[in-house]
C-alpha positions as CSV (number, residue, x, y, z in Angstrom):
1,M,12.8,-44.6,-6.7
2,G,13.0,-44.0,-10.4
3,L,16.0,-43.2,-12.3
4,T,16.0,-40.3,-14.8
5,L,17.0,-40.5,-18.4
6,W,20.6,-40.3,-17.6
7,G,20.8,-42.6,-14.8
8,V,21.1,-40.6,-11.6
9,G,18.6,-40.6,-8.9
10,P,16.7,-37.7,-7.6
11,R,19.0,-36.8,-4.7
12,S,22.0,-36.6,-7.4
13,Q,19.5,-34.5,-9.8
14,K,18.8,-32.1,-6.8
15,R,22.5,-31.5,-6.1
16,H,23.3,-30.8,-9.6
17,L,20.4,-28.4,-9.8
18,E,21.6,-26.9,-6.7
19,D,25.2,-26.5,-8.2
20,V,24.0,-25.1,-11.5
21,Q,21.7,-22.5,-9.6
22,R,25.1,-21.5,-7.5
23,R,26.8,-21.0,-10.9
24,L,23.9,-19.3,-12.4
25,M,24.0,-16.9,-9.4
26,G,27.7,-16.2,-9.6
27,A,27.5,-15.7,-13.4
28,R,24.6,-13.2,-13.2
29,E,26.7,-11.2,-10.6
30,S,29.8,-11.5,-12.7
31,L,28.0,-10.1,-15.8
32,R,26.3,-7.2,-13.8
33,V,29.4,-6.2,-12.5
34,L,31.3,-6.2,-15.8
35,E,28.3,-4.2,-17.7
36,E,28.5,-1.5,-15.0
37,Q,32.3,-1.3,-15.6
38,V,31.7,-1.4,-19.4
39,T,29.3,1.3,-19.3
40,V,31.9,3.6,-17.2
41,W,34.6,2.7,-20.0
42,N,32.4,3.5,-23.0
43,E,31.9,6.8,-21.4
44,A,35.6,7.2,-21.1
45,L,36.2,6.0,-24.6
46,D,33.9,8.6,-25.7
47,D,35.5,11.3,-23.7
48,A,39.2,10.0,-25.2
49,R,37.9,9.8,-28.6
50,I,36.9,13.7,-28.6
51,R,40.0,14.6,-26.9
52,S,41.9,12.6,-29.7
53,L,40.0,14.4,-32.3
54,V,40.6,17.8,-30.6
55,A,44.2,17.4,-29.8
56,E,45.3,15.4,-32.8
57,T,48.7,14.3,-30.9
58,P,50.0,10.8,-31.3
59,L,50.0,10.5,-27.5
60,V,46.2,11.1,-27.2
61,T,45.6,8.9,-30.2
62,A,47.5,6.2,-28.5
63,E,45.6,6.4,-25.3
64,Y,42.2,6.2,-27.2
65,N,43.5,3.3,-29.2
66,E,44.6,1.4,-26.0
67,L,41.1,2.3,-24.2
68,S,39.6,1.1,-27.5
69,K,41.2,-2.3,-27.4
70,H,40.3,-2.8,-23.5
71,V,36.5,-1.9,-24.5
72,V,36.2,-4.3,-27.5
73,A,37.7,-7.1,-25.0
74,A,35.1,-6.0,-22.3
75,N,32.4,-6.3,-24.6
76,A,33.5,-9.7,-26.2
77,E,33.6,-11.0,-22.3
78,M,30.5,-9.6,-21.6
79,I,28.9,-11.6,-24.4
80,R,30.7,-14.6,-23.3
81,R,29.2,-14.1,-19.9
82,S,25.7,-13.5,-21.2
83,N,26.0,-16.6,-23.1
84,E,27.0,-18.4,-19.9
85,V,24.1,-17.1,-18.1
86,Q,22.0,-18.2,-20.9
87,S,23.2,-21.7,-21.0
88,L,23.1,-22.0,-17.3
89,T,19.5,-20.8,-17.1
90,A,18.7,-23.4,-19.9
91,E,20.1,-26.1,-18.2
92,R,18.7,-25.3,-14.7
93,D,15.2,-25.1,-16.5
94,R,15.8,-28.4,-18.0
95,L,17.0,-29.9,-14.4
96,L,13.5,-28.4,-13.0
97,R,11.5,-30.1,-15.7
98,E,13.2,-33.3,-15.0
99,L,12.8,-33.5,-11.2
100,P,10.3,-35.9,-10.0
101,K,7.2,-34.4,-9.1
102,D,7.3,-34.9,-5.5
103,E,10.8,-33.3,-5.5
104,N,9.3,-30.2,-7.5
105,G,6.6,-29.1,-5.3
């Protein structure tokens, strides 16, 4: 049984690959849910913006500003999760390339 560059055997590599794949699936699902939520929040933000322009009251403007903060934070989280998916995908692909040929099929 040969050792890989980082000194672990194929069985350990395979377990690590399975772990990365599980994390990747969870990250993708989390990102998908957040994308759906952000779509809804963006629509609500558009409605709130129009209400704040029409109503021109401090309360409506404050509601718009508060919702805007949430949407900005959600968009930042969406970017973070997207980067996580990209990172996990790259790690998975690297692990697949490093598996011994008999483990790869």
